[in-house]
N, CA, C, O and the ligand as a Tripos MOL2 file, in Angstrom:
@<TRIPOS>MOLECULE
protein
  253   251    64     0     0
PROTEIN
NO_CHARGES

@<TRIPOS>ATOM
      1 N           6.7830  -15.3850   46.7770 N.3       1 MET1
      2 CA          5.9480  -14.0920   46.7250 C.3       1 MET1
      3 C           4.5700  -14.4060   47.2450 C.2       1 MET1
      4 O           3.9370  -15.3840   46.8480 O.2       1 MET1
      5 N           4.1030  -13.5190   48.1810 N.am      2 SER2
      6 CA          2.7890  -13.7400   48.7130 C.3       2 SER2
      7 C           1.6370  -13.4490   47.7120 C.2       2 SER2
      8 O           1.8010  -12.6890   46.7580 O.2       2 SER2
      9 N           0.4950  -14.0670   47.9630 N.am      3 LEU3
     10 CA         -0.6210  -13.8440   47.0590 C.3       3 LEU3
     11 C          -0.9970  -12.4030   46.9250 C.2       3 LEU3
     12 O          -1.3870  -11.9710   45.8400 O.2       3 LEU3
     13 N          -0.8980  -11.6460   47.9730 N.am      4 GLU4
     14 CA         -1.2910  -10.2220   48.0310 C.3       4 GLU4
     15 C          -0.3250   -9.4710   47.1070 C.2       4 GLU4
     16 O          -0.7600   -8.6330   46.3160 O.2       4 GLU4
     17 N           0.9960   -9.7630   47.1990 N.am      5 THR5
     18 CA          1.9710   -9.1050   46.3390 C.3       5 THR5
     19 C           1.6680   -9.4330   44.9230 C.2       5 THR5
     20 O           1.6770   -8.5480   44.0670 O.2       5 THR5
     21 N           1.4010  -10.6670   44.6460 N.am      6 GLU6
     22 CA          1.0490  -11.1460   43.2700 C.3       6 GLU6
     23 C          -0.1310  -10.4240   42.7500 C.2       6 GLU6
     24 O          -0.1250   -9.9820   41.6010 O.2       6 GLU6
     25 N          -1.1540  -10.2810   43.5470 N.am      7 ARG7
     26 CA         -2.4430   -9.6480   43.1560 C.3       7 ARG7
     27 C          -2.1570   -8.1310   42.7960 C.2       7 ARG7
     28 O          -2.6220   -7.6160   41.7790 O.2       7 ARG7
     29 N          -1.3820   -7.4740   43.6770 N.am      8 ARG8
     30 CA         -1.0860   -6.1060   43.4690 C.3       8 ARG8
     31 C          -0.2550   -5.9080   42.2020 C.2       8 ARG8
     32 O          -0.4440   -4.9310   41.4780 O.2       8 ARG8
     33 N           0.6260   -6.7980   41.9470 N.am      9 ARG9
     34 CA          1.5120   -6.7670   40.7490 C.3       9 ARG9
     35 C           0.6310   -6.8600   39.4770 C.2       9 ARG9
     36 O           0.8580   -6.1450   38.5010 O.2       9 ARG9
     37 N          -0.3620   -7.7450   39.5150 N.am     10 SER10
     38 CA         -1.1630   -7.9170   38.3270 C.3      10 SER10
     39 C          -2.1130   -6.7140   38.0910 C.2      10 SER10
     40 O          -2.4530   -6.3970   36.9510 O.2      10 SER10
     41 N          -2.5130   -6.0810   39.1470 N.am     11 ILE11
     42 CA         -3.3540   -4.8310   39.0290 C.3      11 ILE11
     43 C          -2.4450   -3.7520   38.4010 C.2      11 ILE11
     44 O          -2.8410   -3.0300   37.4860 O.2      11 ILE11
     45 N          -1.2050   -3.6760   38.9360 N.am     12 GLU12
     46 CA         -0.2710   -2.6640   38.4140 C.3      12 GLU12
     47 C           0.0040   -2.9080   36.8990 C.2      12 GLU12
     48 O           0.0470   -1.9630   36.1110 O.2      12 GLU12
     49 N           0.1740   -4.0980   36.5460 N.am     13 LEU13
     50 CA          0.4670   -4.4620   35.1360 C.3      13 LEU13
     51 C          -0.7360   -4.0620   34.2760 C.2      13 LEU13
     52 O          -0.5680   -3.4610   33.2150 O.2      13 LEU13
     53 N          -1.9510   -4.3960   34.7350 N.am     14 ASN14
     54 CA         -3.1590   -3.9750   33.9970 C.3      14 ASN14
     55 C          -3.1690   -2.4390   33.8310 C.2      14 ASN14
     56 O          -3.4830   -1.9270   32.7560 O.2      14 ASN14
     57 N          -2.8380   -1.7510   34.8580 N.am     15 ARG15
     58 CA         -2.8750   -0.2730   34.8000 C.3      15 ARG15
     59 C          -1.8300    0.2270   33.7280 C.2      15 ARG15
     60 O          -2.1350    1.1180   32.9360 O.2      15 ARG15
     61 N          -0.6270   -0.3540   33.7280 N.am     16 ILE16
     62 CA          0.3770    0.0100   32.8050 C.3      16 ILE16
     63 C          -0.0420   -0.2680   31.3920 C.2      16 ILE16
     64 O           0.1680    0.5290   30.4780 O.2      16 ILE16
     65 N          -0.6640   -1.4630   31.2370 N.am     17 GLU17
     66 CA         -1.1120   -1.8910   29.8160 C.3      17 GLU17
     67 C          -2.1860   -0.9020   29.3660 C.2      17 GLU17
     68 O          -2.1900   -0.4780   28.2110 O.2      17 GLU17
     69 N          -3.1020   -0.5310   30.2720 N.am     18 ALA18
     70 CA         -4.1680    0.4040   29.9220 C.3      18 ALA18
     71 C          -3.4900    1.7530   29.5810 C.2      18 ALA18
     72 O          -3.9120    2.3990   28.6220 O.2      18 ALA18
     73 N          -2.5270    2.1740   30.2770 N.am     19 ALA19
     74 CA         -1.8370    3.4700   29.9920 C.3      19 ALA19
     75 C          -1.1760    3.3490   28.5940 C.2      19 ALA19
     76 O          -1.2770    4.2830   27.7980 O.2      19 ALA19
     77 N          -0.5220    2.2490   28.2890 N.am     20 LEU20
     78 CA          0.0820    2.0730   26.9970 C.3      20 LEU20
     79 C          -0.9290    2.0760   25.8470 C.2      20 LEU20
     80 O          -0.6510    2.5940   24.7660 O.2      20 LEU20
     81 N          -2.0930    1.4970   26.0920 N.am     21 ASP21
     82 CA         -3.1650    1.5650   25.1240 C.3      21 ASP21
     83 C          -3.6120    2.9810   24.8170 C.2      21 ASP21
     84 O          -3.8780    3.3400   23.6700 O.2      21 ASP21
     85 N          -3.6890    3.8170   25.9330 N.am     22 ARG22
     86 CA         -4.1000    5.1760   25.7880 C.3      22 ARG22
     87 C          -3.0600    5.9950   25.0250 C.2      22 ARG22
     88 O          -3.4090    6.8700   24.2310 O.2      22 ARG22
     89 N          -1.7680    5.7030   25.2740 N.am     23 ILE23
     90 CA         -0.7110    6.3820   24.5270 C.3      23 ILE23
     91 C          -0.9370    6.0380   23.0420 C.2      23 ILE23
     92 O          -0.9310    6.9040   22.1670 O.2      23 ILE23
     93 N          -1.1300    4.7660   22.8130 N.am     24 ALA24
     94 CA         -1.2490    4.2990   21.3530 C.3      24 ALA24
     95 C          -2.4040    4.9990   20.6550 C.2      24 ALA24
     96 O          -2.3350    5.3330   19.4720 O.2      24 ALA24
     97 N          -3.4930    5.2150   21.4400 N.am     25 GLU25
     98 CA         -4.6840    5.8580   20.8390 C.3      25 GLU25
     99 C          -4.6440    7.3870   20.8920 C.2      25 GLU25
    100 O          -5.5320    8.0530   20.3600 O.2      25 GLU25
    101 N          -3.6190    7.9370   21.5320 N.am     26 GLY26
    102 CA         -3.5320    9.3700   21.6470 C.3      26 GLY26
    103 C          -4.3760    9.9970   22.7320 C.2      26 GLY26
    104 O          -4.5690   11.2120   22.7810 O.2      26 GLY26
    105 N          -4.8930    9.1020   23.6330 N.am     27 ASP27
    106 CA         -5.7860    9.6180   24.7710 C.3      27 ASP27
    107 C          -4.9820    9.8050   26.0130 C.2      27 ASP27
    108 O          -5.5360   10.2260   27.0280 O.2      27 ASP27
    109 N          -3.7100    9.5180   25.9980 N.am     28 TYR28
    110 CA         -2.8970    9.5880   27.1970 C.3      28 TYR28
    111 C          -2.8120   10.9630   27.7280 C.2      28 TYR28
    112 O          -2.6580   11.9160   26.9640 O.2      28 TYR28
    113 N          -2.9080   11.1070   29.0510 N.am     29 GLY29
    114 CA         -2.7340   12.4500   29.6170 C.3      29 GLY29
    115 C          -3.9880   13.2370   29.8020 C.2      29 GLY29
    116 O          -3.9580   14.3640   30.2950 O.2      29 GLY29
    117 N          -5.1180   12.6440   29.4030 N.am     30 TYR30
    118 CA         -6.3650   13.3280   29.5890 C.3      30 TYR30
    119 C          -7.2170   12.5780   30.5660 C.2      30 TYR30
    120 O          -7.2150   11.3480   30.6040 O.2      30 TYR30
    121 N          -7.9720   13.3510   31.3820 N.am     31 CYS31
    122 CA         -8.8060   12.8240   32.3950 C.3      31 CYS31
    123 C          -9.9570   11.9990   31.7280 C.2      31 CYS31
    124 O         -10.6320   12.4720   30.8130 O.2      31 CYS31
    125 N         -10.1350   10.8240   32.1970 N.am     32 LEU32
    126 CA        -11.2870    9.9200   31.6610 C.3      32 LEU32
    127 C         -12.5980   10.4660   32.0520 C.2      32 LEU32
    128 O         -13.5890   10.1650   31.3860 O.2      32 LEU32
    129 N         -12.6890   11.2340   33.0620 N.am     33 LEU33
    130 CA        -14.0020   11.7080   33.5770 C.3      33 LEU33
    131 C         -14.4050   13.0340   32.9860 C.2      33 LEU33
    132 O         -15.5380   13.1820   32.5270 O.2      33 LEU33
    133 N         -13.4770   14.0410   32.9840 N.am     34 CYS34
    134 CA        -13.8940   15.3330   32.5580 C.3      34 CYS34
    135 C         -13.1610   15.7720   31.2200 C.2      34 CYS34
    136 O         -13.5190   16.7640   30.5850 O.2      34 CYS34
    137 N         -12.1780   15.0080   30.8680 N.am     35 GLY35
    138 CA        -11.4570   15.2650   29.5750 C.3      35 GLY35
    139 C         -10.3830   16.3600   29.6720 C.2      35 GLY35
    140 O          -9.7410   16.7000   28.6780 O.2      35 GLY35
    141 N         -10.2030   16.8920   30.8530 N.am     36 ASP36
    142 CA         -9.1690   17.9250   31.0260 C.3      36 ASP36
    143 C          -7.7440   17.1700   30.9720 C.2      36 ASP36
    144 O          -7.6020   15.9610   31.1560 O.2      36 ASP36
    145 N          -6.7260   18.0780   30.6930 N.am     37 ASP37
    146 CA         -5.3640   17.5470   30.8440 C.3      37 ASP37
    147 C          -5.0550   17.1700   32.2440 C.2      37 ASP37
    148 O          -5.3910   17.8830   33.1900 O.2      37 ASP37
    149 N          -4.3690   15.9680   32.3860 N.am     38 ILE38
    150 CA         -3.9230   15.6080   33.7160 C.3      38 ILE38
    151 C          -2.6010   16.2830   33.9380 C.2      38 ILE38
    152 O          -1.7580   16.2550   33.0420 O.2      38 ILE38
    153 N          -2.3690   16.8910   35.0840 N.am     39 ALA39
    154 CA         -1.1460   17.6750   35.4040 C.3      39 ALA39
    155 C           0.0900   16.7390   35.2510 C.2      39 ALA39
    156 O           0.0990   15.5870   35.6840 O.2      39 ALA39
    157 N           1.1370   17.3270   34.5980 N.am     40 VAL40
    158 CA          2.3620   16.6170   34.3360 C.3      40 VAL40
    159 C           2.9290   16.0600   35.6660 C.2      40 VAL40
    160 O           3.3730   14.9140   35.7370 O.2      40 VAL40
    161 N           2.8970   16.8910   36.6890 N.am     41 LYS41
    162 CA          3.4160   16.4170   38.0110 C.3      41 LYS41
    163 C           2.6720   15.2250   38.4260 C.2      41 LYS41
    164 O           3.2920   14.2950   38.9420 O.2      41 LYS41
    165 N           1.3680   15.1580   38.2490 N.am     42 ARG42
    166 CA          0.5790   13.9340   38.6730 C.3      42 ARG42
    167 C           0.9890   12.6960   37.8430 C.2      42 ARG42
    168 O           1.0700   11.5880   38.3720 O.2      42 ARG42
    169 N           1.2400   12.8990   36.5570 N.am     43 LEU43
    170 CA          1.6160   11.7900   35.7220 C.3      43 LEU43
    171 C           3.0770   11.3240   36.1100 C.2      43 LEU43
    172 O           3.4000   10.1390   36.0190 O.2      43 LEU43
    173 N           3.8900   12.2460   36.5200 N.am     44 GLU44
    174 CA          5.2350   11.9390   36.9650 C.3      44 GLU44
    175 C           5.1310   11.0780   38.2160 C.2      44 GLU44
    176 O           5.8930   10.1290   38.4000 O.2      44 GLU44
    177 N           4.2180   11.4080   39.0350 N.am     45 PHE45
    178 CA          3.9950   10.7180   40.3420 C.3      45 PHE45
    179 C           3.3830    9.3730   40.0520 C.2      45 PHE45
    180 O           3.8270    8.3740   40.6190 O.2      45 PHE45
    181 N           2.3860    9.2970   39.2000 N.am     46 ASP46
    182 CA          1.6840    8.1330   38.8670 C.3      46 ASP46
    183 C           1.4280    8.0960   37.3360 C.2      46 ASP46
    184 O           0.4110    8.6320   36.8970 O.2      46 ASP46
    185 N           2.2670    7.5130   36.5470 N.am     47 PRO47
    186 CA          2.1570    7.5280   35.1010 C.3      47 PRO47
    187 C           0.8830    6.8000   34.6430 C.2      47 PRO47
    188 O           0.4670    6.9870   33.4990 O.2      47 PRO47
    189 N           0.2560    5.9840   35.4870 N.am     48 THR48
    190 CA         -0.9630    5.3150   35.0770 C.3      48 THR48
    191 C          -2.2210    5.9940   35.5060 C.2      48 THR48
    192 O          -3.3160    5.4520   35.3530 O.2      48 THR48
    193 N          -2.0680    7.2330   36.0700 N.am     49 ALA49
    194 CA         -3.3040    7.9680   36.5120 C.3      49 ALA49
    195 C          -4.2620    8.1590   35.4030 C.2      49 ALA49
    196 O          -3.8400    8.5070   34.3000 O.2      49 ALA49
    197 N          -5.5600    7.9500   35.6210 N.am     50 THR50
    198 CA         -6.5410    8.0710   34.5600 C.3      50 THR50
    199 C          -7.4370    9.2980   34.6840 C.2      50 THR50
    200 O          -8.2200    9.6050   33.7850 O.2      50 THR50
    201 N          -7.3090   10.0020   35.8250 N.am     51 THR51
    202 CA         -8.1320   11.0920   36.1270 C.3      51 THR51
    203 C          -7.3150   12.2880   36.5960 C.2      51 THR51
    204 O          -6.2270   12.1310   37.1500 O.2      51 THR51
    205 N          -7.8560   13.4950   36.3670 N.am     52 CYS52
    206 CA         -7.1540   14.7040   36.8610 C.3      52 CYS52
    207 C          -7.3110   14.7650   38.3880 C.2      52 CYS52
    208 O          -8.0830   13.9970   38.9610 O.2      52 CYS52
    209 N          -6.5980   15.6570   39.0310 N.am     53 ILE53
    210 CA         -6.5150   15.5990   40.4580 C.3      53 ILE53
    211 C          -7.8950   15.9690   41.0700 C.2      53 ILE53
    212 O          -8.2410   15.4210   42.1160 O.2      53 ILE53
    213 N          -8.6480   16.8240   40.4930 N.am     54 SER54
    214 CA         -9.9060   17.2250   41.1240 C.3      54 SER54
    215 C         -10.9490   16.0200   40.9970 C.2      54 SER54
    216 O         -11.6980   15.7130   41.9250 O.2      54 SER54
    217 N         -10.9290   15.3760   39.7800 N.am     55 CYS55
    218 CA        -11.7900   14.1910   39.7230 C.3      55 CYS55
    219 C         -11.3650   13.0820   40.6580 C.2      55 CYS55
    220 O         -12.2050   12.3950   41.2390 O.2      55 CYS55
    221 N         -10.0260   12.8970   40.8120 N.am     56 ALA56
    222 CA         -9.5570   11.8650   41.7370 C.3      56 ALA56
    223 C          -9.9840   12.1250   43.1480 C.2      56 ALA56
    224 O         -10.3060   11.2050   43.9000 O.2      56 ALA56
    225 N          -9.9830   13.4140   43.5090 N.am     57 ARG57
    226 CA        -10.4040   13.8530   44.8490 C.3      57 ARG57
    227 C         -11.8540   13.5460   45.0160 C.2      57 ARG57
    228 O         -12.2240   13.0400   46.0760 O.2      57 ARG57
    229 N         -12.7330   13.8120   44.0390 N.am     58 GLU58
    230 CA        -14.1670   13.4840   44.1030 C.3      58 GLU58
    231 C         -14.3910   12.0320   44.2100 C.2      58 GLU58
    232 O         -15.2180   11.5960   45.0110 O.2      58 GLU58
    233 N         -13.7010   11.2620   43.4480 N.am     59 THR59
    234 CA        -13.8730    9.8530   43.5200 C.3      59 THR59
    235 C         -13.5280    9.2780   44.8520 C.2      59 THR59
    236 O         -14.2230    8.4040   45.3680 O.2      59 THR59
    237 N         -12.4120    9.7880   45.4340 N.am     60 GLU60
    238 CA        -12.0230    9.4000   46.7660 C.3      60 GLU60
    239 C         -13.0580    9.6760   47.7970 C.2      60 GLU60
    240 O         -13.2610    8.9270   48.7530 O.2      60 GLU60
    241 N         -13.7280   10.8220   47.5590 N.am     61 HIS61
    242 CA        -14.8080   11.2800   48.4990 C.3      61 HIS61
    243 C         -15.9400   10.2560   48.5390 C.2      61 HIS61
    244 O         -16.4520    9.9000   49.6000 O.2      61 HIS61
    245 N         -16.3260    9.7780   47.2940 N.am     62 LYS62
    246 CA        -17.4690    8.8770   47.1420 C.3      62 LYS62
    247 C         -17.1630    7.5650   47.8190 C.2      62 LYS62
    248 O         -18.0400    6.9310   48.4070 O.2      62 LYS62
    249 N         -15.8650    7.1490   47.7280 N.am     63 ASN63
    250 CA        -15.4730    5.8950   48.3670 C.3      63 ASN63
    251 C         -15.1950    6.1990   49.8470 C.2      63 ASN63
    252 O         -14.8440    5.2970   50.6070 O.2      63 ASN63
    253 ZN        -11.0540   15.3270   35.6240 Zn       64 ZN64
@<TRIPOS>BOND
     1     1     2 1
     2     2     3 1
     3     3     4 2
     4     3     5 am
     5     5     6 1
     6     6     7 1
     7     7     8 2
     8     7     9 am
     9     9    10 1
    10    10    11 1
    11    11    12 2
    12    11    13 am
    13    13    14 1
    14    14    15 1
    15    15    16 2
    16    15    17 am
    17    17    18 1
    18    18    19 1
    19    19    20 2
    20    19    21 am
    21    21    22 1
    22    22    23 1
    23    23    24 2
    24    23    25 am
    25    25    26 1
    26    26    27 1
    27    27    28 2
    28    27    29 am
    29    29    30 1
    30    30    31 1
    31    31    32 2
    32    31    33 am
    33    33    34 1
    34    34    35 1
    35    35    36 2
    36    35    37 am
    37    37    38 1
    38    38    39 1
    39    39    40 2
    40    39    41 am
    41    41    42 1
    42    42    43 1
    43    43    44 2
    44    43    45 am
    45    45    46 1
    46    46    47 1
    47    47    48 2
    48    47    49 am
    49    49    50 1
    50    50    51 1
    51    51    52 2
    52    51    53 am
    53    53    54 1
    54    54    55 1
    55    55    56 2
    56    55    57 am
    57    57    58 1
    58    58    59 1
    59    59    60 2
    60    59    61 am
    61    61    62 1
    62    62    63 1
    63    63    64 2
    64    63    65 am
    65    65    66 1
    66    66    67 1
    67    67    68 2
    68    67    69 am
    69    69    70 1
    70    70    71 1
    71    71    72 2
    72    71    73 am
    73    73    74 1
    74    74    75 1
    75    75    76 2
    76    75    77 am
    77    77    78 1
    78    78    79 1
    79    79    80 2
    80    79    81 am
    81    81    82 1
    82    82    83 1
    83    83    84 2
    84    83    85 am
    85    85    86 1
    86    86    87 1
    87    87    88 2
    88    87    89 am
    89    89    90 1
    90    90    91 1
    91    91    92 2
    92    91    93 am
    93    93    94 1
    94    94    95 1
    95    95    96 2
    96    95    97 am
    97    97    98 1
    98    98    99 1
    99    99   100 2
   100    99   101 am
   101   101   102 1
   102   102   103 1
   103   103   104 2
   104   103   105 am
   105   105   106 1
   106   106   107 1
   107   107   108 2
   108   107   109 am
   109   109   110 1
   110   110   111 1
   111   111   112 2
   112   111   113 am
   113   113   114 1
   114   114   115 1
   115   115   116 2
   116   115   117 am
   117   117   118 1
   118   118   119 1
   119   119   120 2
   120   119   121 am
   121   121   122 1
   122   122   123 1
   123   123   124 2
   124   123   125 am
   125   125   126 1
   126   126   127 1
   127   127   128 2
   128   127   129 am
   129   129   130 1
   130   130   131 1
   131   131   132 2
   132   131   133 am
   133   133   134 1
   134   134   135 1
   135   135   136 2
   136   135   137 am
   137   137   138 1
   138   138   139 1
   139   139   140 2
   140   139   141 am
   141   141   142 1
   142   142   143 1
   143   143   144 2
   144   143   145 am
   145   145   146 1
   146   146   147 1
   147   147   148 2
   148   147   149 am
   149   149   150 1
   150   150   151 1
   151   151   152 2
   152   151   153 am
   153   153   154 1
   154   154   155 1
   155   155   156 2
   156   155   157 am
   157   157   158 1
   158   158   159 1
   159   159   160 2
   160   159   161 am
   161   161   162 1
   162   162   163 1
   163   163   164 2
   164   163   165 am
   165   165   166 1
   166   166   167 1
   167   167   168 2
   168   167   169 am
   169   169   170 1
   170   170   171 1
   171   171   172 2
   172   171   173 am
   173   173   174 1
   174   174   175 1
   175   175   176 2
   176   175   177 am
   177   177   178 1
   178   178   179 1
   179   179   180 2
   180   179   181 am
   181   181   182 1
   182   182   183 1
   183   183   184 2
   184   183   185 am
   185   185   186 1
   186   186   187 1
   187   187   188 2
   188   187   189 am
   189   189   190 1
   190   190   191 1
   191   191   192 2
   192   191   193 am
   193   193   194 1
   194   194   195 1
   195   195   196 2
   196   195   197 am
   197   197   198 1
   198   198   199 1
   199   199   200 2
   200   199   201 am
   201   201   202 1
   202   202   203 1
   203   203   204 2
   204   203   205 am
   205   205   206 1
   206   206   207 1
   207   207   208 2
   208   207   209 am
   209   209   210 1
   210   210   211 1
   211   211   212 2
   212   211   213 am
   213   213   214 1
   214   214   215 1
   215   215   216 2
   216   215   217 am
   217   217   218 1
   218   218   219 1
   219   219   220 2
   220   219   221 am
   221   221   222 1
   222   222   223 1
   223   223   224 2
   224   223   225 am
   225   225   226 1
   226   226   227 1
   227   227   228 2
   228   227   229 am
   229   229   230 1
   230   230   231 1
   231   231   232 2
   232   231   233 am
   233   233   234 1
   234   234   235 1
   235   235   236 2
   236   235   237 am
   237   237   238 1
   238   238   239 1
   239   239   240 2
   240   239   241 am
   241   241   242 1
   242   242   243 1
   243   243   244 2
   244   243   245 am
   245   245   246 1
   246   246   247 1
   247   247   248 2
   248   247   249 am
   249   249   250 1
   250   250   251 1
   251   251   252 2
@<TRIPOS>SUBSTRUCTURE
     1 MET1         2 RESIDUE 1 A MET
     2 SER2         6 RESIDUE 1 A SER
     3 LEU3        10 RESIDUE 1 A LEU
     4 GLU4        14 RESIDUE 1 A GLU
     5 THR5        18 RESIDUE 1 A THR
     6 GLU6        22 RESIDUE 1 A GLU
     7 ARG7        26 RESIDUE 1 A ARG
     8 ARG8        30 RESIDUE 1 A ARG
     9 ARG9        34 RESIDUE 1 A ARG
    10 SER10       38 RESIDUE 1 A SER
    11 ILE11       42 RESIDUE 1 A ILE
    12 GLU12       46 RESIDUE 1 A GLU
    13 LEU13       50 RESIDUE 1 A LEU
    14 ASN14       54 RESIDUE 1 A ASN
    15 ARG15       58 RESIDUE 1 A ARG
    16 ILE16       62 RESIDUE 1 A ILE
    17 GLU17       66 RESIDUE 1 A GLU
    18 ALA18       70 RESIDUE 1 A ALA
    19 ALA19       74 RESIDUE 1 A ALA
    20 LEU20       78 RESIDUE 1 A LEU
    21 ASP21       82 RESIDUE 1 A ASP
    22 ARG22       86 RESIDUE 1 A ARG
    23 ILE23       90 RESIDUE 1 A ILE
    24 ALA24       94 RESIDUE 1 A ALA
    25 GLU25       98 RESIDUE 1 A GLU
    26 GLY26      102 RESIDUE 1 A GLY
    27 ASP27      106 RESIDUE 1 A ASP
    28 TYR28      110 RESIDUE 1 A TYR
    29 GLY29      114 RESIDUE 1 A GLY
    30 TYR30      118 RESIDUE 1 A TYR
    31 CYS31      122 RESIDUE 1 A CYS
    32 LEU32      126 RESIDUE 1 A LEU
    33 LEU33      130 RESIDUE 1 A LEU
    34 CYS34      134 RESIDUE 1 A CYS
    35 GLY35      138 RESIDUE 1 A GLY
    36 ASP36      142 RESIDUE 1 A ASP
    37 ASP37      146 RESIDUE 1 A ASP
    38 ILE38      150 RESIDUE 1 A ILE
    39 ALA39      154 RESIDUE 1 A ALA
    40 VAL40      158 RESIDUE 1 A VAL
    41 LYS41      162 RESIDUE 1 A LYS
    42 ARG42      166 RESIDUE 1 A ARG
    43 LEU43      170 RESIDUE 1 A LEU
    44 GLU44      174 RESIDUE 1 A GLU
    45 PHE45      178 RESIDUE 1 A PHE
    46 ASP46      182 RESIDUE 1 A ASP
    47 PRO47      186 RESIDUE 1 A PRO
    48 THR48      190 RESIDUE 1 A THR
    49 ALA49      194 RESIDUE 1 A ALA
    50 THR50      198 RESIDUE 1 A THR
    51 THR51      202 RESIDUE 1 A THR
    52 CYS52      206 RESIDUE 1 A CYS
    53 ILE53      210 RESIDUE 1 A ILE
    54 SER54      214 RESIDUE 1 A SER
    55 CYS55      218 RESIDUE 1 A CYS
    56 ALA56      222 RESIDUE 1 A ALA
    57 ARG57      226 RESIDUE 1 A ARG
    58 GLU58      230 RESIDUE 1 A GLU
    59 THR59      234 RESIDUE 1 A THR
    60 GLU60      238 RESIDUE 1 A GLU
    61 HIS61      242 RESIDUE 1 A HIS
    62 LYS62      246 RESIDUE 1 A LYS
    63 ASN63      250 RESIDUE 1 A ASN
    64 ZN64       253 GROUP 0 **** ****
C-alpha cells in the first residue's frame, strides 16, 4: 500500500471515529458551524459530514 493511500485511510478512520463520538454524545447529524440539521441525503452520501451543505459550500469558497 502506498503512503498516500495509508495517509488517506488514517484520515478517513479519524473522521469515522469523530462521527461515532458525535453519535455517542447525541450531536450527530447537526452542523458544527451553524447547528442546523445536516440533510439526510448528505449524510447518506458522506456519513462523516460535519457541516450542512450551505456551510460546506462557504468553507469550500474560502479554500
Ligand atoms: Zn451549517
